[in-house]
Chimera marker file (.cmm) of the C-alpha trace (Angstrom):
<marker_set name="trace">
<marker id="1" x="-127.896" y="54.999" z="10.524" r="1" g="1" b="0" radius="0.5"/>
<marker id="2" x="-131.050" y="53.816" z="12.653" r="1" g="1" b="0" radius="0.5"/>
<marker id="3" x="-131.632" y="51.778" z="15.379" r="1" g="1" b="0" radius="0.5"/>
<marker id="4" x="-134.200" y="48.776" z="14.970" r="1" g="1" b="0" radius="0.5"/>
<marker id="5" x="-136.800" y="47.155" z="17.228" r="1" g="1" b="0" radius="0.5"/>
<marker id="6" x="-139.053" y="44.528" z="16.630" r="1" g="1" b="0" radius="0.5"/>
<marker id="7" x="-141.847" y="43.775" z="18.812" r="1" g="1" b="0" radius="0.5"/>
<marker id="8" x="-145.166" y="41.499" z="18.961" r="1" g="1" b="0" radius="0.5"/>
<marker id="9" x="-148.308" y="43.053" z="18.858" r="1" g="1" b="0" radius="0.5"/>
<marker id="10" x="-149.566" y="41.447" z="22.438" r="1" g="1" b="0" radius="0.5"/>
<marker id="11" x="-153.408" y="41.117" z="23.782" r="1" g="1" b="0" radius="0.5"/>
<marker id="12" x="-152.824" y="43.889" z="25.892" r="1" g="1" b="0" radius="0.5"/>
<marker id="13" x="-152.233" y="46.206" z="23.096" r="1" g="1" b="0" radius="0.5"/>
<marker id="14" x="-155.264" y="45.498" z="21.606" r="1" g="1" b="0" radius="0.5"/>
<marker id="15" x="-158.614" y="46.935" z="21.491" r="1" g="1" b="0" radius="0.5"/>
<marker id="16" x="-161.453" y="43.604" z="21.440" r="1" g="1" b="0" radius="0.5"/>
<marker id="17" x="-161.250" y="43.788" z="17.530" r="1" g="1" b="0" radius="0.5"/>
<marker id="18" x="-158.284" y="42.825" z="18.151" r="1" g="1" b="0" radius="0.5"/>
<marker id="19" x="-156.241" y="46.153" z="16.279" r="1" g="1" b="0" radius="0.5"/>
<marker id="20" x="-153.579" y="47.970" z="18.549" r="1" g="1" b="0" radius="0.5"/>
<marker id="21" x="-154.878" y="50.930" z="20.674" r="1" g="1" b="0" radius="0.5"/>
<marker id="22" x="-153.583" y="53.768" z="19.511" r="1" g="1" b="0" radius="0.5"/>
<marker id="23" x="-152.440" y="55.146" z="23.122" r="1" g="1" b="0" radius="0.5"/>
<marker id="24" x="-150.786" y="51.800" z="23.363" r="1" g="1" b="0" radius="0.5"/>
<marker id="25" x="-148.521" y="52.951" z="19.856" r="1" g="1" b="0" radius="0.5"/>
<marker id="26" x="-147.201" y="55.854" z="22.468" r="1" g="1" b="0" radius="0.5"/>
<marker id="27" x="-146.103" y="53.295" z="25.046" r="1" g="1" b="0" radius="0.5"/>
<marker id="28" x="-144.298" y="51.364" z="22.262" r="1" g="1" b="0" radius="0.5"/>
<marker id="29" x="-142.642" y="54.679" z="21.358" r="1" g="1" b="0" radius="0.5"/>
<marker id="30" x="-141.492" y="54.767" z="24.910" r="1" g="1" b="0" radius="0.5"/>
<marker id="31" x="-139.963" y="51.456" z="24.604" r="1" g="1" b="0" radius="0.5"/>
<marker id="32" x="-138.193" y="51.863" z="21.453" r="1" g="1" b="0" radius="0.5"/>
<marker id="33" x="-136.605" y="54.869" z="22.658" r="1" g="1" b="0" radius="0.5"/>
<marker id="34" x="-135.816" y="53.816" z="26.042" r="1" g="1" b="0" radius="0.5"/>
<marker id="35" x="-134.148" y="50.755" z="24.078" r="1" g="1" b="0" radius="0.5"/>
<marker id="36" x="-132.529" y="52.985" z="21.754" r="1" g="1" b="0" radius="0.5"/>
<marker id="37" x="-130.750" y="55.318" z="24.541" r="1" g="1" b="0" radius="0.5"/>
<marker id="38" x="-129.392" y="51.738" z="26.676" r="1" g="1" b="0" radius="0.5"/>
<marker id="39" x="-128.719" y="49.856" z="23.565" r="1" g="1" b="0" radius="0.5"/>
<marker id="40" x="-127.199" y="51.849" z="20.984" r="1" g="1" b="0" radius="0.5"/>
<marker id="41" x="-126.132" y="55.047" z="23.010" r="1" g="1" b="0" radius="0.5"/>
<marker id="42" x="-124.988" y="53.103" z="26.299" r="1" g="1" b="0" radius="0.5"/>
<marker id="43" x="-127.420" y="55.401" z="29.089" r="1" g="1" b="0" radius="0.5"/>
<marker id="44" x="-130.239" y="53.448" z="30.443" r="1" g="1" b="0" radius="0.5"/>
<marker id="45" x="-132.662" y="55.530" z="31.855" r="1" g="1" b="0" radius="0.5"/>
<marker id="46" x="-132.701" y="53.797" z="35.124" r="1" g="1" b="0" radius="0.5"/>
<marker id="47" x="-128.533" y="54.923" z="35.225" r="1" g="1" b="0" radius="0.5"/>
<marker id="48" x="-130.143" y="58.615" z="33.646" r="1" g="1" b="0" radius="0.5"/>
<marker id="49" x="-133.211" y="59.190" z="35.971" r="1" g="1" b="0" radius="0.5"/>
<marker id="50" x="-131.840" y="59.383" z="39.844" r="1" g="1" b="0" radius="0.5"/>
<marker id="51" x="-130.377" y="62.711" z="38.602" r="1" g="1" b="0" radius="0.5"/>
<marker id="52" x="-131.798" y="63.690" z="35.380" r="1" g="1" b="0" radius="0.5"/>
<marker id="53" x="-134.511" y="62.659" z="32.528" r="1" g="1" b="0" radius="0.5"/>
<marker id="54" x="-135.190" y="62.615" z="29.065" r="1" g="1" b="0" radius="0.5"/>
<marker id="55" x="-139.061" y="63.225" z="28.934" r="1" g="1" b="0" radius="0.5"/>
<marker id="56" x="-141.026" y="63.987" z="26.258" r="1" g="1" b="0" radius="0.5"/>
<marker id="57" x="-142.026" y="67.239" z="25.083" r="1" g="1" b="0" radius="0.5"/>
<marker id="58" x="-143.492" y="66.747" z="21.644" r="1" g="1" b="0" radius="0.5"/>
<marker id="59" x="-145.269" y="64.343" z="20.130" r="1" g="1" b="0" radius="0.5"/>
<marker id="60" x="-147.302" y="63.596" z="16.675" r="1" g="1" b="0" radius="0.5"/>
<marker id="61" x="-147.949" y="60.791" z="15.119" r="1" g="1" b="0" radius="0.5"/>
<marker id="62" x="-149.919" y="59.161" z="11.660" r="1" g="1" b="0" radius="0.5"/>
<marker id="63" x="-151.630" y="55.482" z="11.687" r="1" g="1" b="0" radius="0.5"/>
<marker id="64" x="-151.700" y="54.578" z="7.645" r="1" g="1" b="0" radius="0.5"/>
<marker id="65" x="-152.894" y="51.286" z="8.330" r="1" g="1" b="0" radius="0.5"/>
<marker id="66" x="-153.978" y="48.999" z="11.234" r="1" g="1" b="0" radius="0.5"/>
<marker id="67" x="-152.176" y="46.654" z="13.438" r="1" g="1" b="0" radius="0.5"/>
<marker id="68" x="-153.580" y="43.004" z="14.871" r="1" g="1" b="0" radius="0.5"/>
<marker id="69" x="-152.929" y="41.270" z="17.655" r="1" g="1" b="0" radius="0.5"/>
<marker id="70" x="-150.204" y="38.340" z="16.966" r="1" g="1" b="0" radius="0.5"/>
<marker id="71" x="-148.288" y="41.071" z="14.076" r="1" g="1" b="0" radius="0.5"/>
<marker id="72" x="-144.857" y="41.457" z="14.359" r="1" g="1" b="0" radius="0.5"/>
<marker id="73" x="-143.894" y="45.446" z="14.305" r="1" g="1" b="0" radius="0.5"/>
<marker id="74" x="-140.497" y="46.616" z="13.490" r="1" g="1" b="0" radius="0.5"/>
<marker id="75" x="-139.714" y="49.895" z="14.259" r="1" g="1" b="0" radius="0.5"/>
<marker id="76" x="-137.109" y="51.912" z="13.194" r="1" g="1" b="0" radius="0.5"/>
<marker id="77" x="-135.352" y="55.302" z="15.030" r="1" g="1" b="0" radius="0.5"/>
<marker id="78" x="-133.578" y="58.071" z="13.389" r="1" g="1" b="0" radius="0.5"/>
<marker id="79" x="-132.584" y="61.273" z="15.083" r="1" g="1" b="0" radius="0.5"/>
<marker id="80" x="-133.339" y="64.509" z="12.337" r="1" g="1" b="0" radius="0.5"/>
<marker id="81" x="-131.697" y="66.934" z="14.749" r="1" g="1" b="0" radius="0.5"/>
<marker id="82" x="-129.428" y="67.471" z="18.160" r="1" g="1" b="0" radius="0.5"/>
<marker id="83" x="-129.740" y="70.790" z="19.804" r="1" g="1" b="0" radius="0.5"/>
<marker id="84" x="-128.293" y="71.906" z="22.924" r="1" g="1" b="0" radius="0.5"/>
<marker id="85" x="-130.685" y="69.950" z="24.818" r="1" g="1" b="0" radius="0.5"/>
<marker id="86" x="-132.980" y="68.963" z="22.527" r="1" g="1" b="0" radius="0.5"/>
<marker id="87" x="-133.313" y="65.940" z="20.479" r="1" g="1" b="0" radius="0.5"/>
<marker id="88" x="-135.783" y="65.429" z="18.034" r="1" g="1" b="0" radius="0.5"/>
<marker id="89" x="-136.797" y="61.739" z="16.454" r="1" g="1" b="0" radius="0.5"/>
<marker id="90" x="-138.305" y="59.822" z="13.656" r="1" g="1" b="0" radius="0.5"/>
<marker id="91" x="-139.828" y="56.739" z="14.877" r="1" g="1" b="0" radius="0.5"/>
<marker id="92" x="-141.503" y="54.284" z="12.181" r="1" g="1" b="0" radius="0.5"/>
<marker id="93" x="-143.559" y="50.910" z="13.050" r="1" g="1" b="0" radius="0.5"/>
<marker id="94" x="-144.336" y="48.284" z="10.065" r="1" g="1" b="0" radius="0.5"/>
<marker id="95" x="-145.577" y="45.280" z="9.661" r="1" g="1" b="0" radius="0.5"/>
<marker id="96" x="-144.926" y="42.457" z="6.163" r="1" g="1" b="0" radius="0.5"/>
<marker id="97" x="-143.682" y="45.760" z="3.790" r="1" g="1" b="0" radius="0.5"/>
<marker id="98" x="-146.752" y="48.266" z="5.284" r="1" g="1" b="0" radius="0.5"/>
<marker id="99" x="-146.187" y="51.225" z="6.872" r="1" g="1" b="0" radius="0.5"/>
<marker id="100" x="-148.648" y="51.365" z="10.538" r="1" g="1" b="0" radius="0.5"/>
<marker id="101" x="-147.382" y="53.892" z="12.422" r="1" g="1" b="0" radius="0.5"/>
<marker id="102" x="-145.128" y="57.280" z="11.537" r="1" g="1" b="0" radius="0.5"/>
<marker id="103" x="-144.394" y="59.119" z="14.711" r="1" g="1" b="0" radius="0.5"/>
<marker id="104" x="-142.052" y="62.474" z="15.660" r="1" g="1" b="0" radius="0.5"/>
<marker id="105" x="-141.133" y="63.394" z="18.563" r="1" g="1" b="0" radius="0.5"/>
<marker id="106" x="-138.841" y="65.813" z="20.172" r="1" g="1" b="0" radius="0.5"/>
<marker id="107" x="-137.392" y="65.569" z="23.464" r="1" g="1" b="0" radius="0.5"/>
<marker id="108" x="-135.535" y="67.362" z="26.327" r="1" g="1" b="0" radius="0.5"/>
<marker id="109" x="-132.517" y="66.240" z="28.377" r="1" g="1" b="0" radius="0.5"/>
<marker id="110" x="-133.321" y="68.196" z="32.092" r="1" g="1" b="0" radius="0.5"/>
<marker id="111" x="-131.674" y="68.431" z="34.958" r="1" g="1" b="0" radius="0.5"/>
<marker id="112" x="-132.921" y="67.297" z="38.548" r="1" g="1" b="0" radius="0.5"/>
<marker id="113" x="-134.982" y="70.614" z="38.952" r="1" g="1" b="0" radius="0.5"/>
<marker id="114" x="-136.900" y="70.112" z="35.245" r="1" g="1" b="0" radius="0.5"/>
<marker id="115" x="-134.729" y="72.427" z="33.608" r="1" g="1" b="0" radius="0.5"/>
<marker id="116" x="-133.391" y="72.238" z="30.153" r="1" g="1" b="0" radius="0.5"/>
<marker id="117" x="-129.677" y="71.041" z="30.387" r="1" g="1" b="0" radius="0.5"/>
<marker id="118" x="-126.964" y="70.813" z="27.951" r="1" g="1" b="0" radius="0.5"/>
<marker id="119" x="-126.571" y="66.946" z="26.602" r="1" g="1" b="0" radius="0.5"/>
<marker id="120" x="-123.333" y="65.212" z="28.273" r="1" g="1" b="0" radius="0.5"/>
<marker id="121" x="-120.067" y="65.082" z="26.161" r="1" g="1" b="0" radius="0.5"/>
<marker id="122" x="-120.244" y="61.287" z="25.262" r="1" g="1" b="0" radius="0.5"/>
<marker id="123" x="-124.424" y="61.452" z="24.658" r="1" g="1" b="0" radius="0.5"/>
<marker id="124" x="-123.136" y="63.869" z="21.864" r="1" g="1" b="0" radius="0.5"/>
<marker id="125" x="-121.425" y="62.063" z="20.458" r="1" g="1" b="0" radius="0.5"/>
<marker id="126" x="-123.338" y="59.047" z="20.434" r="1" g="1" b="0" radius="0.5"/>
<marker id="127" x="-126.110" y="60.387" z="18.738" r="1" g="1" b="0" radius="0.5"/>
<marker id="128" x="-124.310" y="61.719" z="15.758" r="1" g="1" b="0" radius="0.5"/>
<marker id="129" x="-123.761" y="57.941" z="13.800" r="1" g="1" b="0" radius="0.5"/>
<marker id="130" x="-127.700" y="58.074" z="14.350" r="1" g="1" b="0" radius="0.5"/>
<marker id="131" x="-128.509" y="62.116" z="12.701" r="1" g="1" b="0" radius="0.5"/>
<marker id="132" x="-130.003" y="61.488" z="9.254" r="1" g="1" b="0" radius="0.5"/>
<marker id="133" x="-130.729" y="64.252" z="6.783" r="1" g="1" b="0" radius="0.5"/>
<marker id="134" x="-133.922" y="65.392" z="7.334" r="1" g="1" b="0" radius="0.5"/>
<marker id="135" x="-136.795" y="64.924" z="4.399" r="1" g="1" b="0" radius="0.5"/>
<marker id="136" x="-138.061" y="68.142" z="2.398" r="1" g="1" b="0" radius="0.5"/>
<link id1="1" id2="2" r="1" g="1" b="0" radius="0.2"/>
<link id1="2" id2="3" r="1" g="1" b="0" radius="0.2"/>
<link id1="3" id2="4" r="1" g="1" b="0" radius="0.2"/>
<link id1="4" id2="5" r="1" g="1" b="0" radius="0.2"/>
<link id1="5" id2="6" r="1" g="1" b="0" radius="0.2"/>
<link id1="6" id2="7" r="1" g="1" b="0" radius="0.2"/>
<link id1="7" id2="8" r="1" g="1" b="0" radius="0.2"/>
<link id1="8" id2="9" r="1" g="1" b="0" radius="0.2"/>
<link id1="9" id2="10" r="1" g="1" b="0" radius="0.2"/>
<link id1="10" id2="11" r="1" g="1" b="0" radius="0.2"/>
<link id1="11" id2="12" r="1" g="1" b="0" radius="0.2"/>
<link id1="12" id2="13" r="1" g="1" b="0" radius="0.2"/>
<link id1="13" id2="14" r="1" g="1" b="0" radius="0.2"/>
<link id1="14" id2="15" r="1" g="1" b="0" radius="0.2"/>
<link id1="15" id2="16" r="1" g="1" b="0" radius="0.2"/>
<link id1="16" id2="17" r="1" g="1" b="0" radius="0.2"/>
<link id1="17" id2="18" r="1" g="1" b="0" radius="0.2"/>
<link id1="18" id2="19" r="1" g="1" b="0" radius="0.2"/>
<link id1="19" id2="20" r="1" g="1" b="0" radius="0.2"/>
<link id1="20" id2="21" r="1" g="1" b="0" radius="0.2"/>
<link id1="21" id2="22" r="1" g="1" b="0" radius="0.2"/>
<link id1="22" id2="23" r="1" g="1" b="0" radius="0.2"/>
<link id1="23" id2="24" r="1" g="1" b="0" radius="0.2"/>
<link id1="24" id2="25" r="1" g="1" b="0" radius="0.2"/>
<link id1="25" id2="26" r="1" g="1" b="0" radius="0.2"/>
<link id1="26" id2="27" r="1" g="1" b="0" radius="0.2"/>
<link id1="27" id2="28" r="1" g="1" b="0" radius="0.2"/>
<link id1="28" id2="29" r="1" g="1" b="0" radius="0.2"/>
<link id1="29" id2="30" r="1" g="1" b="0" radius="0.2"/>
<link id1="30" id2="31" r="1" g="1" b="0" radius="0.2"/>
<link id1="31" id2="32" r="1" g="1" b="0" radius="0.2"/>
<link id1="32" id2="33" r="1" g="1" b="0" radius="0.2"/>
<link id1="33" id2="34" r="1" g="1" b="0" radius="0.2"/>
<link id1="34" id2="35" r="1" g="1" b="0" radius="0.2"/>
<link id1="35" id2="36" r="1" g="1" b="0" radius="0.2"/>
<link id1="36" id2="37" r="1" g="1" b="0" radius="0.2"/>
<link id1="37" id2="38" r="1" g="1" b="0" radius="0.2"/>
<link id1="38" id2="39" r="1" g="1" b="0" radius="0.2"/>
<link id1="39" id2="40" r="1" g="1" b="0" radius="0.2"/>
<link id1="40" id2="41" r="1" g="1" b="0" radius="0.2"/>
<link id1="41" id2="42" r="1" g="1" b="0" radius="0.2"/>
<link id1="42" id2="43" r="1" g="1" b="0" radius="0.2"/>
<link id1="43" id2="44" r="1" g="1" b="0" radius="0.2"/>
<link id1="44" id2="45" r="1" g="1" b="0" radius="0.2"/>
<link id1="45" id2="46" r="1" g="1" b="0" radius="0.2"/>
<link id1="46" id2="47" r="1" g="1" b="0" radius="0.2"/>
<link id1="47" id2="48" r="1" g="1" b="0" radius="0.2"/>
<link id1="48" id2="49" r="1" g="1" b="0" radius="0.2"/>
<link id1="49" id2="50" r="1" g="1" b="0" radius="0.2"/>
<link id1="50" id2="51" r="1" g="1" b="0" radius="0.2"/>
<link id1="51" id2="52" r="1" g="1" b="0" radius="0.2"/>
<link id1="52" id2="53" r="1" g="1" b="0" radius="0.2"/>
<link id1="53" id2="54" r="1" g="1" b="0" radius="0.2"/>
<link id1="54" id2="55" r="1" g="1" b="0" radius="0.2"/>
<link id1="55" id2="56" r="1" g="1" b="0" radius="0.2"/>
<link id1="56" id2="57" r="1" g="1" b="0" radius="0.2"/>
<link id1="57" id2="58" r="1" g="1" b="0" radius="0.2"/>
<link id1="58" id2="59" r="1" g="1" b="0" radius="0.2"/>
<link id1="59" id2="60" r="1" g="1" b="0" radius="0.2"/>
<link id1="60" id2="61" r="1" g="1" b="0" radius="0.2"/>
<link id1="61" id2="62" r="1" g="1" b="0" radius="0.2"/>
<link id1="62" id2="63" r="1" g="1" b="0" radius="0.2"/>
<link id1="63" id2="64" r="1" g="1" b="0" radius="0.2"/>
<link id1="64" id2="65" r="1" g="1" b="0" radius="0.2"/>
<link id1="65" id2="66" r="1" g="1" b="0" radius="0.2"/>
<link id1="66" id2="67" r="1" g="1" b="0" radius="0.2"/>
<link id1="67" id2="68" r="1" g="1" b="0" radius="0.2"/>
<link id1="68" id2="69" r="1" g="1" b="0" radius="0.2"/>
<link id1="69" id2="70" r="1" g="1" b="0" radius="0.2"/>
<link id1="70" id2="71" r="1" g="1" b="0" radius="0.2"/>
<link id1="71" id2="72" r="1" g="1" b="0" radius="0.2"/>
<link id1="72" id2="73" r="1" g="1" b="0" radius="0.2"/>
<link id1="73" id2="74" r="1" g="1" b="0" radius="0.2"/>
<link id1="74" id2="75" r="1" g="1" b="0" radius="0.2"/>
<link id1="75" id2="76" r="1" g="1" b="0" radius="0.2"/>
<link id1="76" id2="77" r="1" g="1" b="0" radius="0.2"/>
<link id1="77" id2="78" r="1" g="1" b="0" radius="0.2"/>
<link id1="78" id2="79" r="1" g="1" b="0" radius="0.2"/>
<link id1="79" id2="80" r="1" g="1" b="0" radius="0.2"/>
<link id1="80" id2="81" r="1" g="1" b="0" radius="0.2"/>
<link id1="81" id2="82" r="1" g="1" b="0" radius="0.2"/>
<link id1="82" id2="83" r="1" g="1" b="0" radius="0.2"/>
<link id1="83" id2="84" r="1" g="1" b="0" radius="0.2"/>
<link id1="84" id2="85" r="1" g="1" b="0" radius="0.2"/>
<link id1="85" id2="86" r="1" g="1" b="0" radius="0.2"/>
<link id1="86" id2="87" r="1" g="1" b="0" radius="0.2"/>
<link id1="87" id2="88" r="1" g="1" b="0" radius="0.2"/>
<link id1="88" id2="89" r="1" g="1" b="0" radius="0.2"/>
<link id1="89" id2="90" r="1" g="1" b="0" radius="0.2"/>
<link id1="90" id2="91" r="1" g="1" b="0" radius="0.2"/>
<link id1="91" id2="92" r="1" g="1" b="0" radius="0.2"/>
<link id1="92" id2="93" r="1" g="1" b="0" radius="0.2"/>
<link id1="93" id2="94" r="1" g="1" b="0" radius="0.2"/>
<link id1="94" id2="95" r="1" g="1" b="0" radius="0.2"/>
<link id1="95" id2="96" r="1" g="1" b="0" radius="0.2"/>
<link id1="96" id2="97" r="1" g="1" b="0" radius="0.2"/>
<link id1="97" id2="98" r="1" g="1" b="0" radius="0.2"/>
<link id1="98" id2="99" r="1" g="1" b="0" radius="0.2"/>
<link id1="99" id2="100" r="1" g="1" b="0" radius="0.2"/>
<link id1="100" id2="101" r="1" g="1" b="0" radius="0.2"/>
<link id1="101" id2="102" r="1" g="1" b="0" radius="0.2"/>
<link id1="102" id2="103" r="1" g="1" b="0" radius="0.2"/>
<link id1="103" id2="104" r="1" g="1" b="0" radius="0.2"/>
<link id1="104" id2="105" r="1" g="1" b="0" radius="0.2"/>
<link id1="105" id2="106" r="1" g="1" b="0" radius="0.2"/>
<link id1="106" id2="107" r="1" g="1" b="0" radius="0.2"/>
<link id1="107" id2="108" r="1" g="1" b="0" radius="0.2"/>
<link id1="108" id2="109" r="1" g="1" b="0" radius="0.2"/>
<link id1="109" id2="110" r="1" g="1" b="0" radius="0.2"/>
<link id1="110" id2="111" r="1" g="1" b="0" radius="0.2"/>
<link id1="111" id2="112" r="1" g="1" b="0" radius="0.2"/>
<link id1="112" id2="113" r="1" g="1" b="0" radius="0.2"/>
<link id1="113" id2="114" r="1" g="1" b="0" radius="0.2"/>
<link id1="114" id2="115" r="1" g="1" b="0" radius="0.2"/>
<link id1="115" id2="116" r="1" g="1" b="0" radius="0.2"/>
<link id1="116" id2="117" r="1" g="1" b="0" radius="0.2"/>
<link id1="117" id2="118" r="1" g="1" b="0" radius="0.2"/>
<link id1="118" id2="119" r="1" g="1" b="0" radius="0.2"/>
<link id1="119" id2="120" r="1" g="1" b="0" radius="0.2"/>
<link id1="120" id2="121" r="1" g="1" b="0" radius="0.2"/>
<link id1="121" id2="122" r="1" g="1" b="0" radius="0.2"/>
<link id1="122" id2="123" r="1" g="1" b="0" radius="0.2"/>
<link id1="123" id2="124" r="1" g="1" b="0" radius="0.2"/>
<link id1="124" id2="125" r="1" g="1" b="0" radius="0.2"/>
<link id1="125" id2="126" r="1" g="1" b="0" radius="0.2"/>
<link id1="126" id2="127" r="1" g="1" b="0" radius="0.2"/>
<link id1="127" id2="128" r="1" g="1" b="0" radius="0.2"/>
<link id1="128" id2="129" r="1" g="1" b="0" radius="0.2"/>
<link id1="129" id2="130" r="1" g="1" b="0" radius="0.2"/>
<link id1="130" id2="131" r="1" g="1" b="0" radius="0.2"/>
<link id1="131" id2="132" r="1" g="1" b="0" radius="0.2"/>
<link id1="132" id2="133" r="1" g="1" b="0" radius="0.2"/>
<link id1="133" id2="134" r="1" g="1" b="0" radius="0.2"/>
<link id1="134" id2="135" r="1" g="1" b="0" radius="0.2"/>
<link id1="135" id2="136" r="1" g="1" b="0" radius="0.2"/>
</marker_set>
């Protein structure tokens, strides 16, 4: 199972040529992750952040094709590994059947002092259905 989010490429996302300026993809990825935690996991960041956080510890991305102003991007997110306090994700974005972005990210659940902390049991349980087999 994966989480899906549809997002239109806005003017603010683009360079003067009308293509997505690649750092904006990282904002889109963060939006997708935040929506995933709120909508699918039931753990919105505004409820998490007063006492903890879920920062990105690592991210790598490839951009096989450009996206343009007005494109509708379909994001998918799946979990690749759920650790004690970490979470490995695979995110993809496409438009009209063409892959525009593929990213792998590692998030870490940290306590109020910024130290890694175990996932709360209800969160870990809610993440399980999104765990997919890693690709070879």
